[in-house]
C-alpha atoms as an extended CHARMM CRD file, in Angstrom:
* protein
*
       241  EXT
         1         1  MET       CA            -21.8080000000       25.5420000000       48.1640000000  PROA      1               0.0000000000
         2         2  PRO       CA            -24.1210000000       26.4380000000       45.2510000000  PROA      2               0.0000000000
         3         3  SER       CA            -26.2300000000       29.5410000000       45.6440000000  PROA      3               0.0000000000
         4         4  PRO       CA            -29.9890000000       29.1560000000       46.2750000000  PROA      4               0.0000000000
         5         5  SER       CA            -30.7540000000       30.2520000000       42.7070000000  PROA      5               0.0000000000
         6         6  SER       CA            -28.2810000000       27.7160000000       41.2940000000  PROA      6               0.0000000000
         7         7  ALA       CA            -29.7130000000       24.9760000000       43.4840000000  PROA      7               0.0000000000
         8         8  HSD       CA            -33.2340000000       25.8510000000       42.3210000000  PROA      8               0.0000000000
         9         9  TRP       CA            -32.1160000000       25.7750000000       38.6820000000  PROA      9               0.0000000000
        10        10  LEU       CA            -30.4110000000       22.3920000000       39.0960000000  PROA      10              0.0000000000
        11        11  SER       CA            -33.4960000000       21.0330000000       40.8510000000  PROA      11              0.0000000000
        12        12  LEU       CA            -35.6780000000       22.2650000000       37.9800000000  PROA      12              0.0000000000
        13        13  VAL       CA            -33.4320000000       20.6690000000       35.3600000000  PROA      13              0.0000000000
        14        14  GLY       CA            -33.3690000000       17.3940000000       37.2800000000  PROA      14              0.0000000000
        15        15  SER       CA            -37.1340000000       17.2540000000       37.7220000000  PROA      15              0.0000000000
        16        16  ILE       CA            -37.7810000000       18.0040000000       34.0420000000  PROA      16              0.0000000000
        17        17  TRP       CA            -35.2200000000       15.3750000000       33.0230000000  PROA      17              0.0000000000
        18        18  LEU       CA            -36.9050000000       12.7350000000       35.1930000000  PROA      18              0.0000000000
        19        19  GLN       CA            -40.3850000000       13.6700000000       34.0040000000  PROA      19              0.0000000000
        20        20  THR       CA            -39.2440000000       13.5290000000       30.3880000000  PROA      20              0.0000000000
        21        21  VAL       CA            -37.3140000000       10.2700000000       30.6260000000  PROA      21              0.0000000000
        22        22  ASN       CA            -39.8250000000        8.4770000000       32.8560000000  PROA      22              0.0000000000
        23        23  GLY       CA            -42.8710000000        9.8040000000       31.0260000000  PROA      23              0.0000000000
        24        24  PRO       CA            -45.7800000000        7.6880000000       29.8360000000  PROA      24              0.0000000000
        25        25  ASN       CA            -44.2610000000        7.0300000000       26.4200000000  PROA      25              0.0000000000
        26        26  ALA       CA            -40.9930000000        6.6790000000       24.5550000000  PROA      26              0.0000000000
        27        27  ASP       CA            -41.2030000000        9.9900000000       22.6790000000  PROA      27              0.0000000000
        28        28  PHE       CA            -38.1740000000       11.4400000000       24.4200000000  PROA      28              0.0000000000
        29        29  TRP       CA            -35.8140000000        8.6110000000       23.5200000000  PROA      29              0.0000000000
        30        30  LEU       CA            -37.1240000000        8.3800000000       19.9580000000  PROA      30              0.0000000000
        31        31  TYR       CA            -36.5410000000       12.1120000000       19.5550000000  PROA      31              0.0000000000
        32        32  PHE       CA            -33.1770000000       12.0580000000       21.3310000000  PROA      32              0.0000000000
        33        33  PHE       CA            -31.6780000000        9.2880000000       19.1850000000  PROA      33              0.0000000000
        34        34  SER       CA            -33.2750000000       10.3880000000       15.9100000000  PROA      34              0.0000000000
        35        35  TYR       CA            -31.6630000000       13.8210000000       16.4260000000  PROA      35              0.0000000000
        36        36  MET       CA            -28.3400000000       12.2120000000       17.3370000000  PROA      36              0.0000000000
        37        37  PHE       CA            -28.4210000000        9.9280000000       14.2890000000  PROA      37              0.0000000000
        38        38  SER       CA            -29.1380000000       12.8020000000       11.8880000000  PROA      38              0.0000000000
        39        39  GLY       CA            -28.3740000000       16.3890000000       12.8970000000  PROA      39              0.0000000000
        40        40  THR       CA            -25.4710000000       15.5100000000       15.1800000000  PROA      40              0.0000000000
        41        41  LEU       CA            -24.1040000000       13.0300000000       12.6540000000  PROA      41              0.0000000000
        42        42  GLY       CA            -24.2150000000       15.7270000000        9.9850000000  PROA      42              0.0000000000
        43        43  LEU       CA            -22.2090000000       18.0550000000       12.2330000000  PROA      43              0.0000000000
        44        44  VAL       CA            -19.5640000000       15.3550000000       12.7160000000  PROA      44              0.0000000000
        45        45  PHE       CA            -19.3120000000       14.9030000000        8.9480000000  PROA      45              0.0000000000
        46        46  LEU       CA            -18.9260000000       18.6370000000        8.3820000000  PROA      46              0.0000000000
        47        47  ASN       CA            -16.2780000000       18.8620000000       11.1120000000  PROA      47              0.0000000000
        48        48  ASN       CA            -14.2780000000       16.0980000000        9.4020000000  PROA      48              0.0000000000
        49        49  LEU       CA            -14.7250000000       17.5460000000        5.9280000000  PROA      49              0.0000000000
        50        50  GLY       CA            -11.1880000000       18.9130000000        5.6870000000  PROA      50              0.0000000000
        51        51  GLN       CA             -9.6720000000       15.5370000000        6.5400000000  PROA      51              0.0000000000
        52        52  ILE       CA            -12.0040000000       13.7910000000        4.1000000000  PROA      52              0.0000000000
        53        53  ALA       CA            -11.0120000000       16.1580000000        1.2940000000  PROA      53              0.0000000000
        54        54  GLU       CA             -7.3240000000       15.7020000000        2.1250000000  PROA      54              0.0000000000
        55        55  SER       CA             -7.6280000000       11.9150000000        2.0420000000  PROA      55              0.0000000000
        56        56  ARG       CA             -9.0900000000       12.1690000000       -1.4680000000  PROA      56              0.0000000000
        57        57  ARG       CA             -6.3600000000       14.6230000000       -2.5360000000  PROA      57              0.0000000000
        58        58  LEU       CA             -8.9310000000       17.2670000000       -3.3580000000  PROA      58              0.0000000000
        59        59  GLY       CA             -7.0810000000       20.3870000000       -4.4120000000  PROA      59              0.0000000000
        60        60  GLN       CA             -9.6780000000       22.9860000000       -3.4040000000  PROA      60              0.0000000000
        61        61  THR       CA            -10.5690000000       22.0510000000        0.1580000000  PROA      61              0.0000000000
        62        62  SER       CA            -11.6880000000       25.5990000000        0.9700000000  PROA      62              0.0000000000
        63        63  THR       CA            -14.2920000000       25.4090000000       -1.8070000000  PROA      63              0.0000000000
        64        64  LEU       CA            -15.7990000000       22.2810000000       -0.2730000000  PROA      64              0.0000000000
        65        65  VAL       CA            -15.8820000000       23.8180000000        3.2070000000  PROA      65              0.0000000000
        66        66  SER       CA            -17.4740000000       26.9990000000        1.8400000000  PROA      66              0.0000000000
        67        67  LEU       CA            -20.0530000000       24.8800000000        0.0360000000  PROA      67              0.0000000000
        68        68  SER       CA            -21.0080000000       23.1080000000        3.2590000000  PROA      68              0.0000000000
        69        69  SER       CA            -21.2740000000       26.3910000000        5.1720000000  PROA      69              0.0000000000
        70        70  SER       CA            -23.4200000000       28.0280000000        2.4890000000  PROA      70              0.0000000000
        71        71  PHE       CA            -25.8470000000       25.1410000000        2.1980000000  PROA      71              0.0000000000
        72        72  GLY       CA            -25.9750000000       24.8080000000        5.9800000000  PROA      72              0.0000000000
        73        73  PHE       CA            -27.0500000000       28.4460000000        6.1910000000  PROA      73              0.0000000000
        74        74  PHE       CA            -29.7390000000       28.0730000000        3.5330000000  PROA      74              0.0000000000
        75        75  GLY       CA            -30.8450000000       24.8450000000        5.1910000000  PROA      75              0.0000000000
        76        76  ARG       CA            -31.6500000000       26.7760000000        8.3590000000  PROA      76              0.0000000000
        77        77  LEU       CA            -33.8660000000       29.0930000000        6.3080000000  PROA      77              0.0000000000
        78        78  LEU       CA            -35.6510000000       26.2730000000        4.4850000000  PROA      78              0.0000000000
        79        79  PRO       CA            -38.2010000000       25.4520000000        7.2420000000  PROA      79              0.0000000000
        80        80  SER       CA            -39.3240000000       29.0930000000        7.3300000000  PROA      80              0.0000000000
        81        81  PHE       CA            -40.1430000000       29.0440000000        3.6170000000  PROA      81              0.0000000000
        82        82  LEU       CA            -41.9780000000       25.7380000000        3.9810000000  PROA      82              0.0000000000
        83        83  ASP       CA            -44.0100000000       27.1090000000        6.8990000000  PROA      83              0.0000000000
        84        84  TYR       CA            -44.8760000000       30.2080000000        4.8920000000  PROA      84              0.0000000000
        85        85  TYR       CA            -46.1270000000       28.3160000000        1.8520000000  PROA      85              0.0000000000
        86        86  SER       CA            -47.9080000000       25.6650000000        3.9190000000  PROA      86              0.0000000000
        87        87  ALA       CA            -49.7090000000       28.4000000000        5.8760000000  PROA      87              0.0000000000
        88        88  LYS       CA            -50.8280000000       30.0270000000        2.6210000000  PROA      88              0.0000000000
        89        89  SER       CA            -52.1520000000       26.7060000000        1.3330000000  PROA      89              0.0000000000
        90        90  GLY       CA            -53.9210000000       25.9340000000        4.6050000000  PROA      90              0.0000000000
        91        91  TYR       CA            -51.8890000000       22.8460000000        5.4700000000  PROA      91              0.0000000000
        92        92  SER       CA            -49.9410000000       22.2750000000        8.6750000000  PROA      92              0.0000000000
        93        93  ILE       CA            -46.6970000000       20.2950000000        8.5460000000  PROA      93              0.0000000000
        94        94  SER       CA            -45.7610000000       18.2150000000       11.5860000000  PROA      94              0.0000000000
        95        95  ARG       CA            -42.2570000000       19.0230000000       12.8300000000  PROA      95              0.0000000000
        96        96  THR       CA            -41.3990000000       15.3640000000       13.3780000000  PROA      96              0.0000000000
        97        97  GLY       CA            -42.6480000000       14.5610000000        9.8820000000  PROA      97              0.0000000000
        98        98  SER       CA            -40.4600000000       17.3360000000        8.4770000000  PROA      98              0.0000000000
        99        99  MET       CA            -37.4390000000       15.9720000000       10.3420000000  PROA      99              0.0000000000
       100       100  ALA       CA            -38.0350000000       12.4420000000        9.0280000000  PROA      100             0.0000000000
       101       101  SER       CA            -38.2910000000       13.7450000000        5.4560000000  PROA      101             0.0000000000
       102       102  LEU       CA            -34.9680000000       15.5770000000        5.9060000000  PROA      102             0.0000000000
       103       103  MET       CA            -33.1730000000       12.5440000000        7.3430000000  PROA      103             0.0000000000
       104       104  ALA       CA            -33.9270000000       10.2790000000        4.3720000000  PROA      104             0.0000000000
       105       105  PRO       CA            -31.8550000000       12.2660000000        1.8140000000  PROA      105             0.0000000000
       106       106  MET       CA            -29.0640000000       12.5370000000        4.3920000000  PROA      106             0.0000000000
       107       107  ALA       CA            -28.8330000000        8.7510000000        4.5980000000  PROA      107             0.0000000000
       108       108  GLY       CA            -28.7510000000        8.5440000000        0.8080000000  PROA      108             0.0000000000
       109       109  ALA       CA            -26.0130000000       11.1860000000        0.6590000000  PROA      109             0.0000000000
       110       110  PHE       CA            -23.7840000000        9.1610000000        2.9970000000  PROA      110             0.0000000000
       111       111  PHE       CA            -24.1460000000        6.1100000000        0.7780000000  PROA      111             0.0000000000
       112       112  LEU       CA            -23.3500000000        8.2330000000       -2.3010000000  PROA      112             0.0000000000
       113       113  LEU       CA            -20.0210000000        9.0420000000       -0.6600000000  PROA      113             0.0000000000
       114       114  LEU       CA            -19.0120000000        5.4090000000       -1.1420000000  PROA      114             0.0000000000
       115       115  ASN       CA            -18.4010000000        6.4340000000       -4.7520000000  PROA      115             0.0000000000
       116       116  SER       CA            -14.9170000000        7.8960000000       -5.2170000000  PROA      116             0.0000000000
       117       117  SER       CA            -16.0700000000       10.5700000000       -7.6780000000  PROA      117             0.0000000000
       118       118  ASP       CA            -15.4770000000       14.1810000000       -6.6220000000  PROA      118             0.0000000000
       119       119  PHE       CA            -18.8910000000       15.0590000000       -8.0420000000  PROA      119             0.0000000000
       120       120  PHE       CA            -20.6290000000       12.8650000000       -5.4770000000  PROA      120             0.0000000000
       121       121  LEU       CA            -18.4790000000       14.3670000000       -2.7290000000  PROA      121             0.0000000000
       122       122  TYR       CA            -19.6680000000       17.8720000000       -3.6140000000  PROA      122             0.0000000000
       123       123  LEU       CA            -23.2680000000       16.7250000000       -4.0800000000  PROA      123             0.0000000000
       124       124  SER       CA            -23.3770000000       14.8340000000       -0.7930000000  PROA      124             0.0000000000
       125       125  THR       CA            -21.7670000000       17.7350000000        1.0580000000  PROA      125             0.0000000000
       126       126  ALA       CA            -24.4660000000       20.0840000000       -0.2380000000  PROA      126             0.0000000000
       127       127  VAL       CA            -27.2620000000       17.6750000000        0.7200000000  PROA      127             0.0000000000
       128       128  ILE       CA            -25.8660000000       16.9170000000        4.1860000000  PROA      128             0.0000000000
       129       129  GLY       CA            -25.1690000000       20.5990000000        4.8750000000  PROA      129             0.0000000000
       130       130  THR       CA            -28.7030000000       21.6040000000        3.8690000000  PROA      130             0.0000000000
       131       131  CYS       CA            -30.4030000000       18.8430000000        5.8490000000  PROA      131             0.0000000000
       132       132  THR       CA            -28.2350000000       19.3810000000        8.9320000000  PROA      132             0.0000000000
       133       133  GLY       CA            -29.0530000000       23.0830000000        9.0180000000  PROA      133             0.0000000000
       134       134  ALA       CA            -32.7560000000       22.4450000000        8.4230000000  PROA      134             0.0000000000
       135       135  ILE       CA            -32.9460000000       19.7720000000       11.1430000000  PROA      135             0.0000000000
       136       136  ALA       CA            -31.2880000000       22.0910000000       13.6610000000  PROA      136             0.0000000000
       137       137  SER       CA            -33.8930000000       24.7370000000       12.8470000000  PROA      137             0.0000000000
       138       138  VAL       CA            -36.9040000000       22.3990000000       12.8810000000  PROA      138             0.0000000000
       139       139  ALA       CA            -35.7980000000       20.7310000000       16.1220000000  PROA      139             0.0000000000
       140       140  VAL       CA            -36.4860000000       23.9280000000       18.0740000000  PROA      140             0.0000000000
       141       141  SER       CA            -40.1610000000       23.8010000000       17.0920000000  PROA      141             0.0000000000
       142       142  ALA       CA            -40.2850000000       20.0090000000       17.4220000000  PROA      142             0.0000000000
       143       143  THR       CA            -39.2760000000       20.2120000000       21.0890000000  PROA      143             0.0000000000
       144       144  SER       CA            -42.1550000000       22.5800000000       21.7960000000  PROA      144             0.0000000000
       145       145  GLU       CA            -44.5380000000       20.4350000000       19.7460000000  PROA      145             0.0000000000
       146       146  LEU       CA            -43.6350000000       17.2630000000       21.6370000000  PROA      146             0.0000000000
       147       147  PHE       CA            -43.1880000000       18.5130000000       25.2050000000  PROA      147             0.0000000000
       148       148  GLY       CA            -45.0790000000       21.8060000000       25.3260000000  PROA      148             0.0000000000
       149       149  ALA       CA            -43.9580000000       25.4100000000       25.6900000000  PROA      149             0.0000000000
       150       150  GLU       CA            -43.5700000000       25.2940000000       29.4780000000  PROA      150             0.0000000000
       151       151  ASN       CA            -39.8910000000       25.1170000000       30.4830000000  PROA      151             0.0000000000
       152       152  PHE       CA            -39.0230000000       24.9980000000       26.7890000000  PROA      152             0.0000000000
       153       153  GLY       CA            -35.4530000000       26.2220000000       27.2990000000  PROA      153             0.0000000000
       154       154  VAL       CA            -34.5870000000       23.4610000000       29.7350000000  PROA      154             0.0000000000
       155       155  ASN       CA            -36.3680000000       20.8220000000       27.6500000000  PROA      155             0.0000000000
       156       156  HSD       CA            -34.4550000000       21.7360000000       24.5110000000  PROA      156             0.0000000000
       157       157  ASN       CA            -31.1290000000       21.8830000000       26.3330000000  PROA      157             0.0000000000
       158       158  VAL       CA            -31.7710000000       18.3740000000       27.6360000000  PROA      158             0.0000000000
       159       159  VAL       CA            -32.5020000000       17.1560000000       24.1090000000  PROA      159             0.0000000000
       160       160  VAL       CA            -29.4560000000       18.7920000000       22.5110000000  PROA      160             0.0000000000
       161       161  SER       CA            -27.2110000000       17.1520000000       25.0930000000  PROA      161             0.0000000000
       162       162  ASN       CA            -27.0520000000       14.4450000000       22.4260000000  PROA      162             0.0000000000
       163       163  ILE       CA            -24.7010000000       16.6680000000       20.4140000000  PROA      163             0.0000000000
       164       164  PRO       CA            -21.5640000000       16.2950000000       22.5910000000  PROA      164             0.0000000000
       165       165  VAL       CA            -22.3480000000       12.6230000000       23.2310000000  PROA      165             0.0000000000
       166       166  GLY       CA            -22.9120000000       11.8750000000       19.5530000000  PROA      166             0.0000000000
       167       167  SER       CA            -19.9300000000       13.9500000000       18.4400000000  PROA      167             0.0000000000
       168       168  LEU       CA            -17.6600000000       11.9750000000       20.7530000000  PROA      168             0.0000000000
       169       169  CYS       CA            -18.9890000000        8.5800000000       19.6450000000  PROA      169             0.0000000000
       170       170  PHE       CA            -19.1470000000        9.2420000000       15.9040000000  PROA      170             0.0000000000
       171       171  GLY       CA            -15.8860000000       11.1920000000       15.8770000000  PROA      171             0.0000000000
       172       172  TYR       CA            -14.0460000000        8.4360000000       17.7260000000  PROA      172             0.0000000000
       173       173  LEU       CA            -15.4920000000        5.8310000000       15.3550000000  PROA      173             0.0000000000
       174       174  ALA       CA            -14.3560000000        7.8250000000       12.3190000000  PROA      174             0.0000000000
       175       175  ALA       CA            -10.8440000000        8.2220000000       13.7740000000  PROA      175             0.0000000000
       176       176  TYR       CA            -10.6040000000        4.5090000000       14.5780000000  PROA      176             0.0000000000
       177       177  LEU       CA            -11.6980000000        3.4130000000       11.0970000000  PROA      177             0.0000000000
       178       178  TYR       CA             -9.3940000000        6.0000000000        9.4990000000  PROA      178             0.0000000000
       179       179  GLN       CA             -6.3720000000        4.7420000000       11.4480000000  PROA      179             0.0000000000
       180       180  ARG       CA             -7.2620000000        1.1610000000       10.6000000000  PROA      180             0.0000000000
       181       181  ALA       CA             -7.4160000000        2.0570000000        6.9030000000  PROA      181             0.0000000000
       182       182  ALA       CA             -4.0390000000        3.8080000000        7.2090000000  PROA      182             0.0000000000
       183       183  GLY       CA             -2.5250000000        0.4960000000        8.3070000000  PROA      183             0.0000000000
       184       184  GLY       CA              1.1280000000        0.5840000000        9.2190000000  PROA      184             0.0000000000
       185       185  SER       CA              1.8430000000        3.9630000000        7.6620000000  PROA      185             0.0000000000
       186       186  SER       CA              4.5520000000        5.7390000000        9.6250000000  PROA      186             0.0000000000
       187       187  SER       CA              2.8320000000        9.0950000000        9.1100000000  PROA      187             0.0000000000
       188       188  HSD       CA             -0.5490000000        7.6780000000       10.2240000000  PROA      188             0.0000000000
       189       189  GLN       CA             -1.9940000000        9.3090000000        7.1200000000  PROA      189             0.0000000000
       190       190  CYS       CA             -4.4210000000        7.5590000000        4.8000000000  PROA      190             0.0000000000
       191       191  ILE       CA             -4.8180000000        8.5130000000        1.1550000000  PROA      191             0.0000000000
       192       192  GLY       CA             -7.6050000000        7.2740000000       -1.0820000000  PROA      192             0.0000000000
       193       193  ALA       CA            -11.3620000000        6.8040000000       -1.1900000000  PROA      193             0.0000000000
       194       194  ALA       CA            -11.0810000000        3.6930000000        0.9900000000  PROA      194             0.0000000000
       195       195  CYS       CA            -10.0150000000        5.7610000000        4.0310000000  PROA      195             0.0000000000
       196       196  TYR       CA            -13.5650000000        6.7380000000        4.9310000000  PROA      196             0.0000000000
       197       197  ARG       CA            -15.5040000000        4.0460000000        3.0440000000  PROA      197             0.0000000000
       198       198  ASP       CA            -16.3670000000        2.0240000000        6.1520000000  PROA      198             0.0000000000
       199       199  THR       CA            -17.1580000000        5.2260000000        8.0420000000  PROA      199             0.0000000000
       200       200  PHE       CA            -19.6130000000        6.3980000000        5.3850000000  PROA      200             0.0000000000
       201       201  ALA       CA            -21.2930000000        2.9870000000        5.3060000000  PROA      201             0.0000000000
       202       202  VAL       CA            -21.7570000000        3.0120000000        9.0870000000  PROA      202             0.0000000000
       203       203  TRP       CA            -22.9170000000        6.6350000000        9.0810000000  PROA      203             0.0000000000
       204       204  GLY       CA            -25.3910000000        5.9570000000        6.2680000000  PROA      204             0.0000000000
       205       205  ALA       CA            -26.8620000000        2.9680000000        8.1100000000  PROA      205             0.0000000000
       206       206  THR       CA            -27.0210000000        4.9980000000       11.3280000000  PROA      206             0.0000000000
       207       207  CYS       CA            -28.8400000000        7.8470000000        9.5950000000  PROA      207             0.0000000000
       208       208  ALA       CA            -31.2750000000        5.3440000000        8.0670000000  PROA      208             0.0000000000
       209       209  VAL       CA            -32.0280000000        4.0590000000       11.5770000000  PROA      209             0.0000000000
       210       210  GLY       CA            -32.5540000000        7.6620000000       12.7030000000  PROA      210             0.0000000000
       211       211  THR       CA            -35.0220000000        8.1570000000        9.8410000000  PROA      211             0.0000000000
       212       212  LEU       CA            -36.9520000000        5.0900000000       10.9720000000  PROA      212             0.0000000000
       213       213  LEU       CA            -37.0080000000        6.2780000000       14.5990000000  PROA      213             0.0000000000
       214       214  CYS       CA            -38.3090000000        9.6950000000       13.5860000000  PROA      214             0.0000000000
       215       215  ALA       CA            -40.9610000000        8.0940000000       11.3580000000  PROA      215             0.0000000000
       216       216  VAL       CA            -42.1200000000        6.0520000000       14.3620000000  PROA      216             0.0000000000
       217       217  LEU       CA            -42.1900000000        9.2330000000       16.4570000000  PROA      217             0.0000000000
       218       218  TYR       CA            -44.2950000000       10.9460000000       13.7860000000  PROA      218             0.0000000000
       219       219  ALA       CA            -46.6900000000        7.9830000000       13.6120000000  PROA      219             0.0000000000
       220       220  ARG       CA            -47.0900000000        7.9690000000       17.4040000000  PROA      220             0.0000000000
       221       221  GLY       CA            -47.8830000000       11.6720000000       17.4490000000  PROA      221             0.0000000000
       222       222  ARG       CA            -50.3260000000       11.3840000000       14.5740000000  PROA      222             0.0000000000
       223       223  ARG       CA            -52.1500000000        8.4910000000       16.2360000000  PROA      223             0.0000000000
       224       224  ARG       CA            -52.3020000000       10.4190000000       19.5110000000  PROA      224             0.0000000000
       225       225  ARG       CA            -53.7300000000       13.5080000000       17.8000000000  PROA      225             0.0000000000
       226       226  ALA       CA            -56.3260000000       11.4250000000       15.9560000000  PROA      226             0.0000000000
       227       227  ALA       CA            -57.5190000000        9.5980000000       19.0950000000  PROA      227             0.0000000000
       228       228  PRO       CA            -60.4570000000       10.9750000000       21.1350000000  PROA      228             0.0000000000
       229       229  PRO       CA            -59.3170000000       12.9940000000       24.2060000000  PROA      229             0.0000000000
       230       230  GLY       CA            -60.6920000000       10.4400000000       26.6690000000  PROA      230             0.0000000000
       231       231  GLU       CA            -58.8220000000        7.6130000000       24.9730000000  PROA      231             0.0000000000
       232       232  VAL       CA            -55.5470000000        9.5450000000       25.1010000000  PROA      232             0.0000000000
       233       233  ILE       CA            -55.9790000000       10.1330000000       28.8440000000  PROA      233             0.0000000000
       234       234  ARG       CA            -56.7800000000        6.4780000000       29.5200000000  PROA      234             0.0000000000
       235       235  THR       CA            -53.7670000000        5.3610000000       27.4840000000  PROA      235             0.0000000000
       236       236  ALA       CA            -51.4450000000        7.7410000000       29.3470000000  PROA      236             0.0000000000
       237       237  ARG       CA            -52.7140000000        6.5640000000       32.7120000000  PROA      237             0.0000000000
       238       238  ALA       CA            -52.3590000000        2.9100000000       31.7750000000  PROA      238             0.0000000000
       239       239  SER       CA            -48.7520000000        3.3610000000       30.6370000000  PROA      239             0.0000000000
       240       240  PRO       CA            -45.9640000000        2.6290000000       33.1280000000  PROA      240             0.0000000000
       241       241  ALA       CA            -44.2240000000        5.6430000000       34.6210000000  PROA      241             0.0000000000
């Protein structure tokens, strides 16, 4: 039997989940899938980086992994610098707009990986690492911006539940395409740029879709902020629950 405090916590999580999912608009699902198709996808790429480097016979795998970690760290700091300079200039940057602008170069980086050159592998790793770290940092503020500060911890935990789901789906897809490229190899090992070519194409297209979803989310928020308060209330009441 769960304790009363545990039961209260589970009830709170369930009620917030239902209110978020069955809310008057599609903001939750747009945010959920745009995060999954960008930040989570970047994490899956970084987790498979060693295998990718091995398939391309890259001699210095540790250098590539260190590069991704370094740029991921600086990516997490990037939103703070942007907020600082935007505050000095008097402009406010929407969090969803920032996320959409970070997803676009990620999609391009995945398509650059279709080239077998080691230079593009290093370049794309740096771009994906930076954008993944920045998206993870911006998403914290985006959750508060979209759903309010009340019950923020539960709201954000509900949103980031996309990470295990996305990691499973994208990781399984990468493994399936890798094994298919390996063919009938007895060692089940694939060597060459073709091993992950289909994976990068699918990931690039997926990230492009995530960019589009986040752009729609940004447009919805901008339209809602620009509308008169009475019109926003009438629209929310007219929307299906």
